Legacy VTK file of the C-alpha trace (Angstrom):
# vtk DataFile Version 3.0
C-alpha trace
ASCII
DATASET POLYDATA
POINTS 361 float
-20.994 -310.646 -158.014
-23.597 -309.640 -155.735
-25.933 -312.981 -154.418
-29.485 -311.754 -153.980
-32.569 -313.317 -154.336
-31.637 -316.862 -155.753
-29.378 -315.657 -158.411
-25.918 -313.684 -159.036
-25.944 -309.834 -160.202
-23.602 -307.634 -161.873
-23.772 -304.179 -160.684
-25.594 -302.726 -164.122
-28.341 -305.718 -164.460
-29.474 -304.854 -160.617
-29.668 -301.084 -160.960
-31.734 -301.361 -164.241
-33.997 -302.849 -161.644
-34.356 -300.359 -158.991
-34.640 -296.839 -158.302
-32.162 -296.513 -155.647
-30.067 -299.061 -154.135
-31.493 -298.351 -150.709
-34.400 -300.174 -152.238
-32.476 -303.516 -151.759
-30.036 -302.786 -148.778
-27.492 -299.957 -147.408
-27.101 -297.929 -144.066
-29.415 -295.502 -142.234
-28.351 -293.056 -139.876
-31.031 -292.325 -137.009
-30.928 -291.121 -133.417
-33.268 -292.560 -131.010
-35.793 -290.217 -129.564
-37.466 -291.736 -126.234
-36.613 -292.521 -122.726
-33.245 -293.224 -121.709
-32.580 -294.011 -125.360
-32.863 -290.336 -126.262
-29.792 -288.893 -127.872
-27.998 -292.287 -128.967
-27.103 -292.543 -132.643
-27.328 -295.589 -134.595
-26.288 -297.007 -137.945
-28.992 -299.596 -139.224
-27.451 -302.077 -141.757
-29.322 -303.934 -144.439
-27.525 -306.480 -146.684
-30.407 -307.296 -148.701
-30.434 -310.901 -148.176
-32.495 -310.685 -144.578
-28.993 -310.065 -142.915
-29.484 -306.827 -140.984
-27.501 -305.381 -137.716
-27.553 -301.865 -136.135
-24.105 -300.379 -135.044
-23.977 -297.826 -132.097
-21.622 -295.316 -132.381
-23.079 -293.543 -128.914
-21.626 -296.885 -126.906
-18.150 -297.674 -128.380
-19.179 -298.852 -131.837
-21.144 -301.618 -130.298
-23.692 -303.868 -132.282
-26.724 -304.036 -130.816
-29.510 -305.918 -132.274
-28.876 -308.197 -135.382
-31.522 -310.863 -137.202
-31.851 -313.067 -140.459
-34.759 -312.857 -142.131
-36.886 -311.605 -139.268
-35.313 -314.228 -136.961
-33.130 -312.567 -133.885
-29.643 -313.588 -133.655
-28.466 -311.532 -130.772
-29.551 -311.332 -126.894
-31.174 -307.844 -125.637
-31.293 -306.799 -121.916
-34.221 -305.204 -120.667
-32.164 -301.975 -120.276
-32.648 -300.625 -124.162
-29.809 -298.698 -125.474
-29.191 -296.421 -122.551
-27.657 -293.362 -124.041
-23.898 -292.677 -122.402
-24.811 -289.881 -120.358
-26.712 -292.259 -117.881
-23.337 -294.242 -117.100
-22.993 -293.945 -113.163
-19.472 -295.226 -112.071
-20.923 -296.988 -109.097
-20.442 -301.282 -108.922
-23.363 -301.900 -110.860
-23.057 -298.794 -113.236
-21.804 -300.892 -116.399
-24.639 -303.560 -115.683
-27.220 -300.934 -115.778
-26.206 -300.181 -119.370
-25.656 -303.515 -120.354
-27.665 -303.968 -123.546
-26.665 -307.431 -124.710
-26.550 -307.062 -128.334
-24.717 -308.722 -131.030
-21.166 -307.339 -129.439
-20.616 -305.281 -126.204
-16.875 -304.115 -126.301
-15.284 -304.657 -123.051
-12.007 -303.081 -122.014
-10.030 -301.198 -122.404
-8.359 -300.416 -118.908
-10.210 -303.347 -117.355
-12.096 -306.702 -118.187
-14.199 -308.574 -116.068
-14.292 -308.307 -112.267
-14.182 -304.746 -110.785
-11.194 -304.184 -108.733
-8.402 -301.676 -107.547
-5.024 -301.631 -109.201
-2.019 -299.292 -108.555
-4.824 -296.925 -106.492
-7.072 -296.734 -109.599
-10.702 -298.094 -109.065
-11.479 -299.932 -112.065
-15.396 -300.924 -112.639
-16.667 -304.424 -114.302
-15.607 -305.066 -117.826
-14.462 -301.150 -118.195
-15.478 -298.227 -119.871
-15.138 -298.986 -123.479
-19.046 -299.700 -123.920
-19.907 -296.524 -121.900
-17.965 -294.098 -124.527
-19.706 -292.148 -127.359
-17.024 -292.426 -130.773
-16.165 -289.172 -132.438
-14.868 -288.930 -136.261
-17.521 -291.195 -137.146
-18.171 -292.102 -140.740
-20.907 -294.519 -142.609
-20.525 -294.831 -146.273
-20.932 -297.021 -148.748
-18.996 -297.462 -152.280
-19.005 -299.947 -155.273
-15.898 -302.194 -155.685
-16.490 -303.764 -159.251
-19.614 -305.926 -159.182
-19.564 -305.715 -155.596
-21.092 -302.947 -152.814
-19.058 -302.560 -150.111
-21.170 -301.208 -146.354
-18.727 -300.229 -143.904
-19.172 -297.684 -140.983
-15.526 -296.533 -139.089
-15.305 -294.660 -135.466
-12.874 -293.769 -133.010
-12.942 -293.916 -129.275
-10.781 -292.500 -126.894
-10.152 -293.634 -123.163
-7.497 -291.437 -121.542
-6.581 -290.172 -117.981
-4.302 -287.094 -118.212
-0.831 -288.030 -116.625
-1.647 -292.017 -116.691
-2.924 -293.666 -120.242
-4.448 -292.600 -123.796
-5.562 -295.343 -126.042
-7.798 -294.750 -129.138
-9.594 -297.577 -131.044
-10.255 -296.959 -133.983
-13.029 -299.318 -135.098
-14.026 -300.354 -138.967
-17.481 -302.504 -139.177
-18.200 -303.620 -142.921
-20.324 -306.272 -144.795
-21.368 -306.539 -148.584
-24.626 -306.077 -150.218
-25.596 -310.076 -150.355
-23.689 -310.979 -147.403
-24.674 -312.858 -144.285
-21.529 -311.621 -142.267
-19.910 -308.794 -141.311
-16.314 -307.834 -140.579
-14.512 -306.107 -137.547
-11.306 -304.067 -137.860
-9.828 -302.912 -134.563
-7.009 -300.675 -134.086
-5.682 -299.793 -130.706
-2.916 -297.553 -130.632
-1.395 -295.657 -127.634
-1.668 -291.911 -128.334
-0.303 -291.126 -124.863
3.024 -290.338 -123.274
3.509 -293.538 -120.971
2.989 -297.166 -121.744
-0.568 -298.209 -121.102
-2.299 -301.386 -119.719
-4.346 -302.851 -122.184
-7.202 -305.565 -121.631
-9.783 -306.207 -124.685
-12.259 -308.566 -124.752
-15.554 -308.793 -127.162
-18.983 -309.675 -125.598
-21.034 -311.801 -127.905
-24.167 -312.547 -127.142
-26.270 -315.157 -128.824
-30.015 -315.053 -127.747
-33.152 -317.297 -128.638
-34.350 -318.524 -130.842
-30.781 -319.560 -131.763
-30.240 -320.238 -128.262
-32.622 -322.978 -127.316
-33.020 -326.055 -125.588
-31.287 -328.348 -128.177
-28.883 -325.999 -129.671
-25.300 -327.079 -129.550
-21.989 -324.998 -128.733
-19.036 -326.008 -131.139
-15.883 -324.831 -129.750
-12.675 -326.804 -130.740
-10.987 -326.747 -127.559
-7.462 -328.325 -126.693
-8.112 -327.523 -123.033
-11.156 -325.825 -121.071
-11.707 -325.166 -117.329
-13.761 -323.568 -115.225
-13.428 -320.218 -113.445
-14.818 -320.788 -109.932
-16.335 -323.305 -107.912
-20.094 -322.579 -109.129
-18.546 -323.216 -112.761
-16.772 -326.283 -111.925
-20.118 -327.877 -111.345
-21.157 -326.676 -114.867
-17.707 -328.141 -116.950
-18.885 -331.669 -118.023
-21.953 -329.689 -119.362
-20.398 -326.806 -120.521
-21.459 -327.129 -124.544
-25.075 -328.108 -123.560
-27.646 -325.912 -123.884
-31.170 -326.670 -121.909
-34.378 -324.640 -121.621
-34.573 -321.776 -119.317
-33.800 -322.498 -115.549
-35.070 -320.935 -112.412
-32.480 -319.271 -110.554
-29.750 -320.482 -112.412
-26.621 -318.811 -112.012
-23.883 -317.869 -114.295
-20.965 -320.114 -115.644
-17.613 -319.108 -116.948
-15.269 -321.089 -118.830
-11.926 -320.500 -120.572
-11.106 -322.206 -123.504
-7.960 -322.581 -125.248
-9.025 -323.036 -128.990
-7.497 -325.101 -131.594
-6.534 -322.917 -134.438
-6.671 -323.890 -138.031
-3.571 -323.735 -140.653
-3.848 -319.998 -140.603
-4.004 -319.614 -137.024
-7.709 -318.617 -137.109
-10.215 -320.228 -134.517
-13.612 -320.939 -135.268
-16.462 -321.254 -132.796
-20.346 -320.910 -133.009
-23.846 -321.740 -131.651
-26.130 -323.736 -133.907
-29.929 -324.719 -133.866
-30.713 -327.778 -136.380
-34.315 -327.845 -135.794
-34.183 -324.059 -136.542
-31.883 -324.522 -139.278
-29.644 -321.425 -138.165
-26.537 -320.612 -136.218
-24.115 -318.056 -135.837
-20.500 -318.551 -136.122
-17.163 -316.075 -135.151
-13.959 -316.238 -136.719
-10.890 -314.332 -134.627
-7.028 -314.509 -134.945
-5.227 -316.894 -132.294
-2.274 -314.375 -131.746
-4.691 -311.445 -131.594
-7.340 -313.171 -129.260
-5.358 -315.957 -127.519
-8.458 -316.549 -124.915
-11.580 -317.556 -125.268
-14.575 -317.059 -122.434
-17.603 -318.564 -122.666
-20.270 -317.236 -120.423
-23.447 -319.465 -119.848
-26.219 -318.128 -118.304
-29.493 -319.837 -118.667
-31.648 -318.100 -116.358
-35.407 -317.275 -116.831
-35.470 -313.813 -118.603
-31.653 -313.528 -118.953
-30.916 -316.267 -121.316
-28.238 -315.918 -122.894
-24.435 -317.691 -123.747
-21.546 -315.652 -124.331
-18.752 -316.151 -126.899
-16.026 -313.815 -125.751
-12.385 -313.771 -127.780
-10.284 -311.842 -125.454
-6.467 -310.764 -125.019
-6.926 -311.689 -120.963
-9.227 -313.302 -118.671
-11.942 -311.915 -117.064
-10.582 -311.609 -113.040
-9.858 -308.146 -113.362
-6.789 -306.021 -113.892
-5.264 -306.373 -110.269
-5.351 -310.373 -111.125
-3.771 -310.331 -114.209
-1.068 -308.055 -112.886
-0.474 -310.552 -110.422
-0.100 -313.446 -112.507
2.349 -311.397 -114.979
-0.217 -311.750 -118.017
-1.107 -307.999 -117.906
-0.641 -306.925 -121.708
0.989 -303.482 -121.963
1.051 -301.252 -125.318
4.026 -298.894 -125.573
3.949 -295.240 -126.369
2.754 -295.050 -130.215
2.606 -298.875 -130.417
-0.570 -300.574 -132.115
-2.559 -303.427 -131.851
-4.659 -304.888 -134.460
-7.740 -307.165 -134.612
-9.872 -308.962 -137.658
-13.078 -310.621 -136.808
-16.068 -312.320 -138.519
-19.105 -312.712 -137.297
-21.524 -314.548 -139.655
-25.151 -316.709 -139.810
-25.324 -320.191 -141.209
-28.330 -320.479 -142.606
-29.017 -323.918 -144.068
-28.766 -327.440 -142.841
-26.169 -327.483 -145.154
-24.069 -324.454 -144.022
-24.363 -326.048 -140.645
-23.127 -329.386 -141.787
-20.278 -327.745 -143.412
-19.352 -325.607 -140.358
-19.440 -328.607 -138.120
-16.980 -330.236 -140.817
-14.684 -327.887 -140.301
-14.378 -327.406 -136.790
-13.989 -331.751 -137.109
-11.032 -331.071 -139.288
-9.711 -328.491 -136.848
-10.166 -330.878 -134.021
-8.015 -333.400 -135.603
-4.999 -331.211 -135.875
-5.169 -331.614 -132.100
-4.386 -335.312 -132.335
LINES 1 362
361 0 1 2 3 4 5 6 7 8 9 10 11 12 13 14 15 16 17 18 19 20 21 22 23 24 25 26 27 28 29 30 31 32 33 34 35 36 37 38 39 40 41 42 43 44 45 46 47 48 49 50 51 52 53 54 55 56 57 58 59 60 61 62 63 64 65 66 67 68 69 70 71 72 73 74 75 76 77 78 79 80 81 82 83 84 85 86 87 88 89 90 91 92 93 94 95 96 97 98 99 100 101 102 103 104 105 106 107 108 109 110 111 112 113 114 115 116 117 118 119 120 121 122 123 124 125 126 127 128 129 130 131 132 133 134 135 136 137 138 139 140 141 142 143 144 145 146 147 148 149 150 151 152 153 154 155 156 157 158 159 160 161 162 163 164 165 166 167 168 169 170 171 172 173 174 175 176 177 178 179 180 181 182 183 184 185 186 187 188 189 190 191 192 193 194 195 196 197 198 199 200 201 202 203 204 205 206 207 208 209 210 211 212 213 214 215 216 217 218 219 220 221 222 223 224 225 226 227 228 229 230 231 232 233 234 235 236 237 238 239 240 241 242 243 244 245 246 247 248 249 250 251 252 253 254 255 256 257 258 259 260 261 262 263 264 265 266 267 268 269 270 271 272 273 274 275 276 277 278 279 280 281 282 283 284 285 286 287 288 289 290 291 292 293 294 295 296 297 298 299 300 301 302 303 304 305 306 307 308 309 310 311 312 313 314 315 316 317 318 319 320 321 322 323 324 325 326 327 328 329 330 331 332 333 334 335 336 337 338 339 340 341 342 343 344 345 346 347 348 349 350 351 352 353 354 355 356 357 358 359 360
């Protein structure tokens, strides 16, 4: 059944009332034409509930803007959706293309600080968000009384004689839904075992993020990345108004999973009556990174499930925590990002978090 406009609809009941499904929801494929965005391909999803988001095949199958009934959910930077051809492998090259958005993919050769590892220079957060996808599909299909909306693309990161990792990303939702699903398969299609670092840079912005918003992370343990972050550890879940000259803080969380090994985290704004949550699998993403950046003009909270930390590949190797994918091997990731649309849904989510915390006791 399709939940729209305050009632449940069967497929034929809905189709009797519209000329095209596009009247209520669907996917529109477009290409941007101005400035540094020129040539960037986008897939615009609408579910009919007011939940809408934009997938960007040109930028590693990222998710850029997202909204619910006109209220933005994600933080967007000043760069815009810069086309990948403008990327330059300089120290600040990644940042010059960092549009923020609901999801910027990071990896696959590096996550976090730039570094040199085994003679290879690795930039901030790797190349994944600068690589265009190929074999891109955007389609919709009926499954009984449900209309399934989905996009899929492949992103290859390779260096001759070194590594070749291919990400197959499927992003899907349904007509009447307030959530989306990400299914990722990363496969070693090369001839050598390959290092593998992977992080979802999920960026929550105003007005969900505002003074009084609450960060809900059921962590068994939390620690600061560095001395600057240590000063903010006690207030890691507290959100203030924008702060002049605020310096970023980064925290690492060991999140308590539910009985199905799923981790649930989110940001809620009671005064707005809205929130954003993320569900991921603990065995796929054992680490959660929290990026707290409450500066004027750069007012954002990053919720970042990862298979690593953000110290860079050289540090992961030194610590003995660097993951590899064997030749022909695969890694699979299943993640859900959704909107809490009412005070009742926020309360139910908080009850879920409380129940998960109790598992730690």
